[in-house]
BAFI-3210 file (N, C-alpha, C; in Angstrom, 3 decimals, decimal comma, padded with zeros to 6 digits):
// residues 329
n [1|2|3|4|5|6|7|8|9|10|11|12|13|14|15|16|17|18|19|20|21|22|23|24|25|26|27|28|29|30|31|32|33|34|35|36|37|38|39|40|41|42|43|44|45|46|47|48|49|50|51|52|53|54|55|56|57|58|59|60|61|62|63|64|65|66|67|68|69|70|71|72|73|74|75|76|77|78|79|80|81|82|83|84|85|86|87|88|89|90|91|92|93|94|95|96|97|98|99|100|101|102|103|104|105|106|107|108|109|110|111|112|113|114|115|116|117|118|119|120|121|122|123|124|125|126|127|128|129|130|131|132|133|134|135|136|137|138|139|140|141|142|143|144|145|146|147|148|149|150|151|152|153|154|155|156|157|158|159|160|161|162|163|164|165|166|167|168|169|170|171|172|173|174|175|176|177|178|179|180|181|182|183|184|185|186|187|188|189|190|191|192|193|194|195|196|197|198|199|200|201|202|203|204|205|206|207|208|209|210|211|212|213|214|215|216|217|218|219|220|221|222|223|224|225|226|227|228|229|230|231|232|233|234|235|236|237|238|239|240|241|242|243|244|245|246|247|248|249|250|251|252|253|254|255|256|257|258|259|260|261|262|263|264|265|266|267|268|269|270|271|272|273|274|275|276|277|278|279|280|281|282|283|284|285|286|287|288|289|290|291|292|293|294|295|296|297|298|299|300|301|302|303|304|305|306|307|308|309|310|311|312|313|314|315|316|317|318|319|320|321|322|323|324|325|326|327|328|329]
n.u [085,073|085,564|084,989|083,390|084,075|082,786|084,044|083,151|083,855|086,954|088,775|091,048|090,666|089,394|091,397|093,031|091,391|091,116|093,651|093,649|091,588|092,569|094,829|093,843|093,405|090,944|089,238|088,110|088,757|086,501|085,207|085,067|083,727|083,268|082,642|084,328|085,444|088,087|089,634|088,537|089,226|091,989|092,459|091,291|093,019|095,339|094,688|093,559|090,774|087,254|085,425|082,465|078,980|076,909|074,181|074,348|076,110|074,599|072,655|074,038|074,390|076,697|078,246|079,166|079,607|079,854|082,016|081,782|083,006|082,447|081,487|080,275|077,574|076,321|076,263|074,123|072,014|073,208|073,745|071,103|070,256|071,915|071,330|068,699|069,348|070,468|073,156|076,152|077,414|079,966|080,716|082,309|082,808|081,053|077,699|075,792|075,398|073,291|071,474|068,804|068,504|070,318|069,031|066,693|067,905|069,136|066,895|065,967|068,081|067,672|065,123|065,599|067,458|070,139|073,736|075,751|078,631|080,558|083,136|085,139|088,141|090,150|089,598|090,687|093,377|096,500|097,937|096,143|094,254|095,765|095,865|093,150|092,861|094,421|092,847|090,441|091,372|091,714|094,023|094,590|092,777|089,674|088,489|089,112|089,895|090,267|092,470|092,785|094,680|094,547|095,705|095,940|098,350|098,076|095,721|092,654|091,480|089,614|087,428|086,923|086,312|083,862|082,035|082,366|081,005|082,042|084,513|083,882|082,073|083,529|086,264|086,670|084,828|085,917|087,373|085,383|084,192|086,357|086,653|084,263|084,727|086,861|086,129|084,063|081,586|078,661|078,931|077,277|077,220|078,556|081,176|082,507|085,013|085,938|088,222|089,695|092,699|094,496|093,833|092,327|090,352|088,935|087,472|085,865|084,261|082,641|083,558|085,701|089,234|090,683|090,178|088,860|087,571|085,458|084,147|081,643|080,651|077,852|078,769|080,880|083,276|085,582|086,491|089,002|089,582|091,851|092,110|093,568|093,993|096,519|099,674|102,852|104,855|104,027|101,645|099,724|098,894|097,716|096,935|095,877|094,983|093,800|093,535|092,103|094,130|096,395|097,911|097,628|099,040|099,237|101,624|102,812|103,366|106,339|108,086|110,244|111,393|113,677|116,366|118,613|121,536|123,706|126,169|124,452|122,160|119,203|117,574|114,823|113,277|110,826|107,243|104,492|103,030|100,304|096,950|096,880|099,265|099,827|097,750|097,715|097,801|095,536|093,437|093,619|093,030|090,403|088,966|089,446|088,053|085,465|085,093|085,047|082,759|080,776|081,172|080,757|078,242|077,898|077,545|078,070|080,689|082,356|078,927|075,924|074,589|076,693|077,804|075,723|075,647|078,164|077,849|075,793|077,139|078,959|077,269|076,298|078,679|079,195|077,023|077,662|080,130|079,248|077,506|078,874|078,352|077,896|076,441|073,773|073,544]
n.v [-146,472|-148,752|-148,479|-150,637|-151,279|-151,681|-152,179|-151,297|-152,186|-152,543|-151,370|-149,034|-146,588|-147,755|-149,313|-147,313|-146,274|-148,530|-148,759|-146,360|-146,786|-149,045|-147,999|-146,367|-146,026|-146,115|-147,439|-150,373|-152,463|-154,561|-156,113|-156,752|-156,128|-156,927|-156,800|-158,453|-161,352|-162,329|-160,021|-158,954|-160,968|-160,727|-158,206|-158,751|-160,705|-159,199|-157,342|-158,796|-159,288|-160,120|-161,486|-160,583|-160,270|-157,662|-157,550|-159,133|-157,637|-155,324|-156,382|-157,106|-156,675|-155,960|-154,319|-151,011|-148,902|-148,009|-147,790|-146,520|-147,373|-148,174|-148,427|-145,335|-145,388|-146,989|-145,751|-144,087|-145,934|-147,689|-145,982|-145,402|-147,977|-148,649|-146,566|-147,144|-149,433|-148,520|-147,829|-145,850|-143,793|-143,423|-142,034|-142,131|-139,417|-138,888|-138,583|-139,359|-139,178|-137,687|-134,853|-134,866|-137,506|-137,505|-135,761|-137,218|-139,330|-138,023|-137,220|-139,630|-140,152|-138,069|-138,707|-141,121|-140,404|-140,954|-140,926|-139,268|-138,826|-137,224|-137,983|-135,701|-135,359|-133,429|-131,298|-132,055|-132,130|-131,332|-129,057|-127,538|-127,158|-125,547|-123,218|-122,540|-122,018|-119,704|-117,934|-118,000|-116,973|-114,364|-113,573|-112,737|-110,810|-109,905|-112,405|-112,325|-113,392|-116,674|-119,156|-122,212|-124,939|-127,966|-130,781|-133,806|-136,501|-138,096|-139,108|-140,895|-144,220|-144,900|-146,540|-145,835|-143,116|-143,295|-143,937|-142,056|-139,667|-137,385|-134,713|-132,516|-133,487|-135,577|-134,911|-132,041|-131,657|-131,998|-129,648|-127,733|-128,132|-127,422|-124,733|-123,615|-124,119|-122,411|-119,853|-118,917|-118,029|-118,785|-119,738|-118,011|-117,946|-119,601|-119,911|-121,684|-123,277|-125,768|-128,103|-130,441|-131,585|-133,488|-136,252|-137,466|-139,418|-139,013|-136,755|-137,869|-139,407|-137,579|-135,877|-133,555|-132,887|-130,859|-127,960|-124,797|-122,809|-120,330|-119,179|-117,171|-115,186|-113,659|-111,253|-110,632|-111,937|-114,256|-117,453|-119,176|-122,022|-124,404|-127,119|-130,159|-133,188|-134,040|-133,807|-133,691|-133,598|-134,577|-134,965|-132,273|-129,984|-127,184|-124,248|-120,850|-118,075|-114,869|-111,908|-108,967|-108,022|-109,425|-112,512|-116,124|-119,321|-122,716|-124,869|-127,263|-130,662|-132,409|-135,544|-135,729|-133,278|-131,684|-129,820|-129,532|-127,859|-126,965|-126,731|-127,003|-125,758|-125,360|-128,089|-130,249|-133,134|-135,195|-134,505|-135,977|-138,950|-139,393|-139,203|-141,190|-141,233|-138,518|-137,580|-139,039|-138,319|-136,722|-138,511|-140,209|-138,370|-137,615|-139,984|-140,268|-138,006|-138,761|-140,980|-139,663|-138,104|-140,081|-141,321|-139,190|-138,461|-136,309|-133,595|-134,351|-133,313|-132,760|-132,984|-134,571|-132,432|-130,816|-132,479|-132,460|-129,741|-129,366|-131,047|-129,739|-127,416|-128,605|-129,531|-127,083|-126,007|-127,749|-127,148|-124,496|-124,756|-126,074|-124,238|-121,848|-119,686|-117,876|-119,546|-119,283|-120,178]
n.w [061,270|058,713|055,311|053,069|049,777|046,465|043,267|040,105|036,983|035,599|033,909|032,397|033,966|036,107|037,274|038,273|040,293|041,875|043,016|044,484|046,349|047,685|048,901|050,844|054,264|055,491|053,891|052,181|049,535|048,623|046,688|043,156|039,877|036,468|032,933|031,608|032,701|033,143|033,409|035,740|037,563|037,554|038,762|041,230|042,217|042,472|044,476|046,492|046,772|046,279|043,437|041,805|040,730|039,299|040,259|042,567|044,109|044,534|046,191|048,438|051,814|053,126|051,604|051,396|049,623|046,133|043,313|040,211|037,189|034,693|031,137|029,689|028,805|030,634|033,062|034,188|034,567|036,402|038,548|039,348|040,051|042,255|043,925|044,660|046,008|048,288|048,505|048,851|046,247|043,937|040,895|037,782|035,463|032,325|033,752|031,938|028,357|027,562|028,409|029,332|030,202|032,308|034,036|034,762|036,067|038,241|039,579|040,600|042,362|044,148|045,176|046,481|048,327|048,098|048,386|046,114|044,290|041,815|039,475|039,073|039,053|038,966|040,589|042,949|042,681|044,060|043,216|041,666|043,649|045,289|043,763|043,837|046,579|046,905|045,446|046,963|049,348|048,725|047,471|044,843|044,399|042,836|040,681|037,219|034,698|033,414|032,355|030,746|029,845|028,247|027,027|025,360|025,124|022,881|020,340|021,016|020,103|017,049|017,708|020,340|020,039|018,730|020,740|022,676|022,877|021,885|021,716|023,396|025,331|026,351|026,833|027,192|029,166|031,714|031,877|031,724|034,197|035,851|035,117|036,122|038,806|039,354|038,425|040,049|039,453|037,532|034,120|031,462|028,765|025,871|023,599|021,010|019,012|016,652|015,197|012,846|013,105|013,787|013,300|010,488|010,538|012,865|012,216|010,183|011,717|012,808|014,786|016,619|016,951|017,941|019,800|020,832|023,415|024,798|027,785|029,293|032,051|033,815|034,868|033,284|033,657|032,262|030,863|029,127|027,152|025,979|023,930|022,767|020,977|020,605|021,877|021,488|023,324|025,736|028,485|028,720|031,055|032,353|034,274|034,635|036,555|036,394|038,231|039,881|041,475|040,873|039,740|039,585|039,085|037,885|036,842|034,369|035,397|035,774|035,286|037,023|039,319|038,373|036,890|034,239|033,405|030,831|028,212|026,102|026,836|028,882|030,324|031,145|032,720|030,946|030,599|032,461|031,061|030,783|032,210|034,171|035,617|036,039|037,687|040,081|042,849|042,970|042,397|044,610|046,631|046,005|046,404|049,128|050,020|049,302|050,963|053,450|053,127|053,120|055,624|057,407|056,785|055,026|052,610|049,265|047,063|044,083|042,973|041,656|040,445|039,638|037,715|035,847|035,119|033,891|031,691|030,355|029,573|027,838|025,789|024,876|023,900|021,773|020,059|019,526|018,176|015,916|014,756|014,657|016,263|019,375|022,219|024,402|027,823]
ca.u [084,456|086,149|083,954|083,613|083,830|082,719|084,523|082,451|084,656|088,369|089,597|092,139|090,338|089,079|092,658|093,478|090,575|091,440|094,842|093,293|090,818|093,452|095,811|093,162|093,258|089,545|088,462|088,497|088,271|085,969|084,741|085,105|082,899|083,595|082,057|085,351|085,805|089,533|090,120|088,111|090,021|093,355|092,440|091,001|094,247|096,302|094,303|093,039|089,336|086,408|084,791|081,030|078,128|076,252|072,995|074,774|076,701|073,500|071,907|074,938|074,285|078,011|078,870|078,742|079,740|080,305|082,717|081,338|084,009|081,981|081,258|079,380|076,157|075,778|076,377|072,850|071,284|073,867|073,488|069,736|070,189|072,556|070,578|067,590|069,921|070,933|074,622|076,781|077,821|080,945|080,628|083,142|082,071|079,826|076,600|075,249|075,650|072,043|071,079|067,517|068,716|070,963|068,007|065,853|068,757|069,321|065,623|065,986|069,026|067,010|064,008|066,116|068,372|071,455|074,940|076,337|079,756|080,987|084,590|085,927|089,308|091,082|089,313|091,434|094,810|097,048|098,371|094,939|093,680|096,565|095,373|091,830|093,027|094,876|091,664|089,506|091,988|091,797|095,401|094,685|091,612|088,527|088,820|088,699|090,120|090,808|092,985|092,987|095,268|094,379|096,036|096,323|099,555|097,714|094,284|092,157|091,163|088,300|086,396|086,588|085,665|082,469|081,161|082,807|080,158|082,725|085,558|083,366|081,486|084,485|087,539|086,513|083,927|086,764|087,763|084,185|084,054|087,427|086,339|083,241|085,394|087,771|085,485|083,231|080,290|078,240|078,926|075,960|077,335|079,675|081,562|083,487|085,409|086,560|088,870|090,312|094,084|095,325|093,496|091,145|089,317|088,111|086,524|084,903|083,335|081,797|084,093|086,859|090,368|091,296|089,065|089,055|086,277|085,399|082,967|081,435|079,673|076,978|079,516|081,943|084,425|085,568|087,483|089,353|090,039|092,542|092,150|094,085|094,205|097,916|100,755|103,990|105,781|103,479|100,305|099,828|097,838|098,108|095,890|096,272|093,846|094,175|092,586|092,255|095,337|097,520|097,549|098,142|099,057|099,783|102,307|102,877|104,135|107,321|108,330|111,139|111,523|115,085|116,718|120,022|122,075|125,033|126,431|123,321|121,028|118,513|116,650|114,118|112,682|109,560|105,987|103,797|102,548|098,841|096,285|097,085|100,380|099,763|096,757|097,671|097,444|094,153|092,532|093,645|092,360|088,956|088,416|089,468|086,945|084,233|085,015|084,628|081,363|079,930|081,310|080,211|076,923|078,028|077,127|079,126|081,098|081,270|077,786|075,223|074,293|077,929|077,890|074,721|076,037|079,281|077,321|075,060|078,139|079,504|076,291|076,294|079,914|079,017|076,129|078,400|081,108|078,533|076,834|079,775|077,806|077,808|075,214|073,413|073,350]
ca.v [-147,507|-148,961|-148,655|-151,719|-150,787|-152,513|-151,479|-151,771|-151,818|-152,568|-150,900|-148,097|-145,732|-148,636|-149,685|-146,149|-146,191|-149,678|-148,391|-145,308|-147,403|-149,947|-147,225|-145,571|-146,855|-146,144|-148,094|-151,737|-152,940|-155,872|-156,903|-156,103|-156,730|-156,435|-157,611|-159,413|-162,057|-162,448|-158,739|-158,857|-161,895|-160,203|-157,160|-159,406|-161,354|-158,164|-156,622|-159,705|-159,111|-161,101|-161,149|-160,824|-159,715|-156,405|-157,784|-159,639|-156,520|-154,459|-157,052|-157,442|-155,656|-155,613|-153,323|-149,660|-147,925|-148,509|-146,871|-146,901|-147,082|-148,897|-147,518|-144,220|-145,684|-147,759|-144,993|-143,650|-147,115|-148,205|-145,025|-145,626|-149,297|-148,640|-145,620|-147,927|-150,442|-147,865|-147,705|-144,599|-143,985|-142,574|-142,364|-141,375|-138,569|-138,166|-139,426|-139,854|-138,233|-136,953|-133,996|-135,316|-138,742|-137,121|-135,164|-138,270|-140,070|-137,233|-137,239|-140,876|-139,947|-137,188|-139,414|-142,183|-139,832|-141,578|-140,104|-139,383|-137,950|-137,381|-138,029|-134,605|-135,517|-132,299|-130,446|-132,560|-132,038|-130,390|-127,814|-126,776|-126,739|-124,419|-122,054|-122,213|-121,429|-118,322|-117,169|-117,892|-116,134|-112,991|-113,288|-112,049|-109,933|-110,478|-113,160|-111,690|-114,269|-118,008|-119,844|-123,637|-125,707|-129,395|-131,447|-135,208|-136,854|-138,732|-139,303|-142,247|-145,029|-144,639|-147,269|-145,028|-141,891|-143,601|-144,040|-141,081|-138,490|-136,250|-134,072|-131,613|-134,278|-136,561|-134,323|-130,677|-131,644|-131,760|-128,243|-126,977|-128,191|-126,635|-123,319|-123,264|-124,199|-121,281|-118,575|-118,468|-117,642|-119,693|-119,208|-117,796|-118,131|-120,431|-119,802|-122,740|-123,648|-127,081|-128,467|-131,763|-131,328|-134,594|-137,519|-137,303|-140,383|-138,387|-135,921|-138,729|-139,910|-136,472|-135,237|-132,671|-133,268|-129,615|-127,071|-123,626|-122,451|-119,184|-119,123|-115,833|-115,094|-112,483|-110,045|-110,415|-112,839|-115,296|-118,519|-119,703|-123,403|-124,897|-128,586|-130,867|-134,625|-134,361|-132,998|-134,597|-133,434|-135,173|-134,616|-130,833|-129,594|-125,928|-123,247|-119,538|-117,227|-113,453|-111,165|-107,514|-107,691|-110,273|-113,766|-117,348|-120,335|-124,051|-125,280|-128,698|-131,526|-133,257|-136,803|-135,360|-131,826|-131,304|-129,085|-129,695|-126,745|-127,199|-125,960|-127,118|-125,007|-125,876|-129,179|-130,884|-134,418|-135,033|-134,450|-137,256|-139,382|-139,313|-138,905|-142,249|-140,867|-137,091|-137,252|-140,045|-137,680|-136,238|-139,655|-140,637|-137,352|-137,607|-141,153|-139,920|-137,081|-139,540|-141,756|-138,760|-137,746|-141,198|-141,533|-138,049|-138,155|-134,931|-133,320|-134,662|-132,272|-132,400|-133,881|-134,772|-131,142|-130,403|-133,292|-131,963|-128,422|-129,542|-131,629|-128,676|-126,577|-129,382|-129,515|-125,725|-125,866|-128,468|-126,349|-123,315|-125,167|-126,457|-123,083|-120,706|-118,584|-118,136|-120,183|-118,936|-121,325]
ca.w [060,444|057,393|054,295|052,109|048,429|045,263|042,075|038,915|035,829|035,974|032,800|032,709|035,102|037,223|037,913|039,041|041,509|042,720|043,778|045,433|047,438|048,426|049,659|051,863|055,470|055,922|052,839|051,820|048,247|048,983|045,556|041,847|038,834|035,133|031,868|031,207|033,941|033,341|033,910|037,133|038,367|037,669|039,785|042,506|042,669|042,842|045,691|047,505|046,960|045,610|042,162|041,902|039,678|039,666|041,078|043,872|044,847|044,962|047,263|049,537|052,867|053,655|050,733|051,749|048,535|044,837|042,416|038,870|036,160|033,519|030,010|029,966|028,565|031,761|034,306|034,768|035,040|037,601|039,635|039,820|040,677|043,560|044,761|045,224|046,897|049,505|048,537|048,460|044,855|043,255|039,475|036,852|034,533|032,652|034,214|030,678|027,266|027,348|029,530|029,863|030,952|033,558|034,913|035,333|036,989|039,456|040,296|041,366|043,464|045,114|045,812|047,347|049,308|047,945|048,247|044,786|043,985|040,426|039,411|038,497|039,912|038,939|041,746|044,089|042,412|045,053|042,582|041,338|044,926|045,743|043,021|044,382|047,913|046,722|045,042|048,087|050,382|048,236|047,083|043,544|044,264|042,138|039,470|035,970|033,549|033,683|031,176|030,984|028,748|028,491|025,763|025,530|024,358|021,617|020,135|021,287|018,929|016,445|018,453|021,513|019,563|018,364|021,924|023,680|022,938|021,268|022,512|024,420|026,415|026,854|027,260|027,700|030,321|032,890|031,881|032,076|035,658|036,451|034,885|037,117|040,108|039,534|038,122|041,161|038,892|036,471|032,744|030,859|027,320|025,417|022,195|020,779|017,661|016,600|013,948|012,761|012,744|014,255|012,657|009,640|010,901|013,888|011,483|009,488|012,726|013,233|015,995|016,489|017,788|018,405|020,134|021,691|023,984|025,708|028,638|029,842|033,134|033,723|035,223|032,309|033,834|031,239|030,884|027,815|027,240|024,788|023,909|021,596|021,149|020,319|022,427|021,293|024,442|026,953|028,949|028,963|031,994|032,976|034,494|035,143|036,910|036,495|039,047|039,977|042,233|040,496|039,080|040,178|038,043|038,145|035,629|034,113|036,267|035,110|035,981|038,113|039,448|038,253|035,683|033,891|032,633|030,274|027,006|025,174|027,362|030,059|030,005|032,253|032,340|030,235|031,345|032,609|029,750|030,708|033,481|035,166|036,485|036,387|038,704|041,140|044,116|042,874|042,516|046,008|047,450|045,791|047,098|050,549|050,253|049,218|052,205|054,524|052,867|053,550|057,069|058,149|056,242|054,552|051,231|048,304|046,118|043,169|043,030|040,398|039,815|038,956|036,509|034,902|034,610|032,963|030,454|029,664|028,920|026,723|024,694|024,334|023,122|020,512|019,205|019,105|017,167|014,702|014,154|014,559|017,030|020,817|022,671|025,772|028,714]
c.u [085,127|085,035|084,339|083,140|083,652|083,155|083,872|083,195|086,113|089,259|090,632|091,831|089,970|090,322|093,209|092,704|090,825|092,641|094,510|092,516|091,730|094,414|095,175|092,914|091,820|088,633|089,004|087,905|087,820|085,652|084,853|084,179|083,276|082,959|083,026|085,873|087,309|090,126|089,759|088,955|091,448|093,435|092,197|092,236|095,270|095,978|093,652|091,568|088,570|085,937|083,306|080,314|077,390|075,079|073,365|075,365|075,602|072,750|072,747|074,892|075,631|078,732|078,297|078,679|080,212|081,025|082,446|082,342|083,693|081,806|080,153|077,908|075,522|075,672|075,035|072,059|071,891|073,683|072,096|069,623|070,759|071,977|069,416|068,098|070,477|072,437|075,041|077,455|078,856|080,928|081,563|082,262|082,004|078,764|075,929|075,590|074,429|071,694|069,780|067,664|069,403|069,930|067,121|066,640|068,901|068,033|065,511|066,920|068,383|065,930|064,495|067,008|069,778|072,568|075,514|077,430|080,241|082,499|085,243|087,199|090,194|090,811|090,171|092,941|095,422|097,486|097,171|094,224|094,459|096,157|094,043|091,945|093,496|093,699|090,748|090,048|092,142|093,161|095,559|093,495|090,453|088,981|088,269|088,803|090,734|091,274|093,305|093,546|095,178|094,556|096,541|097,564|099,251|096,227|093,869|091,811|089,823|087,170|085,967|085,848|084,178|081,534|081,433|081,845|080,805|083,631|085,006|082,780|082,507|085,710|087,340|085,634|084,695|087,106|086,576|083,994|085,128|087,179|085,308|083,864|086,208|087,098|084,701|081,874|079,942|078,373|077,500|076,005|078,604|079,917|082,690|083,786|086,087|087,125|089,345|091,716|094,999|095,092|092,237|090,016|088,390|087,070|085,472|083,874|082,479|082,280|085,217|088,007|091,127|090,178|089,529|087,686|086,438|084,066|082,868|080,395|078,874|077,724|080,668|083,211|084,406|086,729|087,743|089,986|090,664|092,680|092,788|094,232|095,648|098,847|101,992|104,956|105,224|102,102|100,316|098,630|098,271|096,881|096,534|095,005|094,365|093,095|092,912|093,532|096,544|097,041|098,169|098,049|099,572|100,358|102,305|103,748|105,070|107,542|109,263|111,259|113,001|115,276|118,224|120,447|123,477|125,184|125,321|122,087|120,456|117,533|116,031|113,574|111,334|108,369|105,469|103,180|101,031|098,275|096,576|098,238|100,317|098,849|096,635|097,222|096,000|093,158|092,484|092,869|090,853|088,295|088,395|088,323|085,608|084,034|084,516|083,185|080,435|079,984|080,662|078,802|076,868|077,547|078,303|079,432|082,383|080,161|077,107|074,904|075,514|078,117|076,927|075,166|077,189|078,803|076,535|076,020|078,752|078,546|076,214|077,534|079,792|078,122|076,846|079,405|080,436|077,922|077,736|079,300|077,829|076,452|074,961|073,148|072,320]
c.v [-147,569|-149,243|-149,780|-151,258|-151,926|-151,656|-152,103|-151,268|-151,707|-152,255|-149,898|-147,239|-146,571|-149,046|-148,539|-146,065|-147,374|-149,361|-147,348|-145,867|-148,245|-149,181|-146,399|-146,425|-146,984|-146,826|-149,493|-152,075|-154,385|-156,735|-156,081|-156,846|-156,119|-157,364|-158,668|-160,114|-162,145|-161,158|-158,568|-159,754|-161,388|-159,117|-157,769|-160,077|-160,330|-157,544|-157,510|-159,539|-160,164|-160,580|-161,486|-160,224|-158,495|-156,637|-158,264|-158,529|-155,599|-155,052|-157,328|-156,362|-155,219|-154,556|-151,943|-148,722|-148,606|-147,396|-147,358|-146,423|-147,843|-147,937|-146,501|-144,586|-146,537|-146,929|-144,673|-144,834|-147,655|-147,268|-145,264|-146,956|-149,264|-147,572|-146,342|-148,974|-149,846|-147,749|-146,259|-144,820|-142,941|-142,997|-141,497|-140,533|-139,245|-139,123|-140,091|-138,824|-137,386|-136,144|-134,487|-136,595|-138,450|-136,567|-136,231|-139,108|-139,322|-137,124|-138,505|-140,756|-139,095|-137,937|-140,477|-141,647|-140,394|-140,530|-140,338|-138,345|-138,272|-137,174|-136,932|-134,485|-134,277|-131,299|-130,830|-132,577|-131,007|-129,057|-126,938|-126,316|-125,554|-123,122|-121,587|-121,548|-119,984|-117,435|-116,928|-117,004|-114,679|-112,604|-112,590|-111,113|-110,650|-111,205|-112,434|-112,639|-115,591|-118,601|-121,288|-124,271|-127,180|-130,124|-132,856|-135,525|-137,504|-138,980|-140,726|-142,960|-144,621|-145,347|-146,476|-143,760|-142,139|-143,583|-142,947|-139,928|-137,253|-135,524|-133,205|-132,383|-135,194|-135,912|-132,951|-130,627|-131,455|-130,281|-127,329|-126,976|-127,359|-125,137|-122,839|-123,181|-122,938|-119,923|-118,029|-117,970|-118,617|-119,032|-119,069|-117,894|-118,890|-120,143|-120,791|-122,899|-125,005|-127,367|-129,913|-131,565|-132,516|-135,859|-137,359|-138,263|-139,833|-137,480|-136,747|-139,322|-138,796|-135,732|-134,283|-133,249|-132,057|-128,611|-125,918|-123,147|-121,220|-119,235|-117,720|-115,893|-113,802|-111,191|-109,757|-111,207|-113,871|-116,265|-118,974|-121,081|-123,805|-126,406|-129,097|-132,339|-135,021|-133,334|-133,892|-134,598|-134,002|-134,643|-133,189|-130,359|-128,339|-125,059|-121,947|-118,742|-115,814|-112,725|-109,696|-107,102|-108,535|-111,534|-114,938|-118,440|-121,658|-124,552|-126,801|-129,418|-132,403|-134,528|-136,616|-133,842|-131,446|-130,537|-129,222|-128,509|-127,102|-126,391|-126,027|-126,362|-125,665|-126,970|-129,730|-132,233|-134,201|-134,905|-135,862|-137,644|-139,434|-139,189|-139,946|-141,948|-139,399|-136,838|-138,317|-139,434|-137,209|-137,375|-140,159|-139,664|-137,367|-138,827|-140,900|-138,974|-137,806|-140,373|-140,880|-138,315|-138,831|-141,359|-140,422|-137,690|-136,700|-134,812|-133,581|-133,466|-132,728|-133,451|-133,996|-133,481|-130,602|-131,192|-132,822|-130,644|-128,528|-130,110|-130,589|-127,730|-127,298|-129,365|-128,133|-125,492|-126,567|-127,691|-125,115|-123,657|-125,488|-125,251|-121,883|-119,498|-118,913|-118,741|-119,793|-120,208|-120,945]
c.w [059,075|056,394|053,350|050,732|047,437|044,088|040,850|037,679|036,211|034,773|033,289|033,934|036,321|037,987|038,760|040,356|042,437|043,605|044,839|046,620|048,320|049,329|050,769|053,105|055,960|054,903|052,582|050,460|048,445|047,781|044,272|040,890|037,504|034,103|031,361|032,460|034,196|033,895|035,379|038,026|038,566|038,742|041,161|043,075|043,153|044,191|046,751|047,802|046,157|044,255|042,280|040,696|040,209|040,615|042,471|044,727|045,371|046,150|048,504|050,620|053,427|052,817|051,040|050,555|047,263|044,088|040,996|037,837|034,876|032,345|030,294|029,812|029,656|033,040|034,951|035,320|036,330|038,794|040,216|040,568|042,099|044,485|045,426|046,210|048,183|049,631|048,266|047,105|044,455|041,793|038,665|035,923|033,162|033,162|033,017|029,612|026,950|028,589|030,149|030,666|032,289|034,528|035,550|036,344|038,309|040,255|041,143|042,566|044,555|045,886|046,792|048,456|049,229|047,907|046,855|044,612|042,582|040,329|038,599|039,334|039,985|040,061|042,948|043,855|043,364|044,456|042,230|042,605|045,510|045,058|043,601|045,749|047,827|046,337|046,230|049,202|049,945|047,718|045,746|043,318|043,598|040,874|038,244|034,784|034,007|032,364|031,539|029,723|029,112|027,166|026,039|024,702|023,021|021,550|020,503|019,992|018,331|017,189|019,682|021,094|019,290|019,564|022,955|023,883|022,356|022,249|023,636|025,609|027,088|027,479|027,903|028,938|031,623|033,007|032,159|033,588|036,333|036,269|035,900|038,507|040,381|039,313|039,308|040,729|037,773|035,096|032,223|029,337|026,997|023,941|021,957|019,303|017,715|015,228|014,016|012,216|013,034|013,443|011,820|009,990|011,972|013,234|010,765|010,450|013,326|014,463|015,618|017,318|018,323|018,646|021,005|022,138|024,872|026,451|029,229|030,950|032,984|034,043|034,271|032,562|032,711|031,395|029,464|028,016|025,915|024,895|022,634|021,953|020,856|020,955|022,434|022,471|025,747|027,289|029,477|029,801|032,752|033,223|034,968|035,418|037,135|037,281|039,124|040,703|041,850|039,813|039,833|039,130|038,583|036,834|035,480|035,133|035,424|035,929|037,164|038,140|039,481|036,961|035,467|033,022|032,155|028,995|025,973|025,642|028,603|029,639|031,290|031,799|031,666|031,176|031,589|031,266|029,644|032,120|034,555|036,106|036,915|037,585|039,800|042,466|044,111|043,035|043,953|046,889|047,235|046,427|048,601|050,898|050,222|050,478|053,345|054,359|053,400|055,065|057,886|057,727|055,766|053,108|050,298|047,416|045,424|043,156|041,668|039,675|039,083|037,672|035,436|034,284|033,605|031,635|029,667|028,950|027,723|025,534|024,057|023,465|021,778|019,557|018,674|018,005|015,849|013,985|013,948|015,342|018,516|021,161|024,111|026,571|029,760]
res [m|t|l|k|f|a|l|l|g|v|g|r|i|g|k|v|h|a|r|a|i|f|s|n|p|d|a|e|l|a|v|v|a|d|a|f|p|e|a|a|r|a|i|a|a|e|y|g|c|a|v|s|e|i|d|a|i|a|a|d|p|l|i|d|a|v|v|i|c|t|p|t|n|t|h|a|d|l|i|e|k|f|a|h|a|g|k|a|i|f|c|e|k|p|i|d|l|s|v|e|r|v|k|t|c|l|e|t|v|k|q|t|g|a|k|l|m|i|g|f|n|r|r|f|d|p|h|f|l|g|v|k|k|v|i|d|d|g|g|i|g|d|v|e|m|v|q|i|v|s|r|d|p|g|a|p|s|p|a|y|i|r|v|s|g|g|i|f|r|d|m|t|i|h|d|f|d|m|a|r|f|l|l|g|e|e|p|v|s|v|f|a|t|g|s|v|l|v|d|p|e|i|g|r|l|g|d|y|d|s|a|s|i|i|l|m|t|a|t|g|r|h|a|s|i|s|n|s|r|r|a|t|y|g|y|d|q|r|i|e|v|h|g|s|k|g|s|v|s|a|q|n|e|h|l|l|r|i|e|v|a|n|g|n|g|y|t|r|p|p|l|h|d|f|f|m|t|r|y|i|a|a|y|a|a|e|i|a|a|f|v|e|v|v|r|a|d|a|v|a|s|p|d|g|a|d|g|l|r|a|l|e|l|a|e|a|a|l|r|s|a|q|t|g|a|p|v|a|v]
***
């Protein structure tokens, strides 16, 4: 059975998901909706689908699933709307910027029995999955330490910062989910520091652009996360996991896997310039996983509870950065 998808929101991340749906043989991008009609029409023309409105999509019995890529402040309402409509739901992170609002939303999902998967795409990156497999196969023994480096090539606009929820809810939330994914245990405390080193305007808006975070589990395993809104050399995405018998790591992805050696030394092509190209395979794999969840009536992963837990860690990190003290989770 080919699943008929509706894509809600055709901005930067919406375009990435449109391509992932279109490239999946078991999925059909049937309809798109966006607050900007011209943007919706452009995507519809590119992929040969229809343009519609939210209410019409919810009422359409031919639509099996929706992918929510709208602004964050609409996510929870849309999840609830399509849960009541009986659609399977894939939603980009975060579900909401408020922990309490996420909880009420997930209660609706539970009551309706809706399928809900949250877009933590890095779990589906083939390199990070390779690291996870080594861990699960016992290749490095017991996990002891996780290191995550996640640095953007440049800071977003002040307009985006105002609605993003801040660096911990917007950017580090991916790393919180990855830390949980790799640690194998839930963090019980968070210690975070934040600075404004990239753009003073970010500080004037009450946010940080540079952050370091340490997560600790009950057994003493810990994860360290390094975030920056500025990496002049490209999109910096690395992980390393140290265990009782060894370590495993995933290094940065370059545009080409070549190396040139000459009298000037060793050089390689640059890194990917942002998530749209670095995580193409991950986005395709997560949509494929969502399709299988719906077709097999299986349990979604990552699900709403994963989204809630990552947001709780983000809020704890913000409190820690503001107070200068560790925060229990």
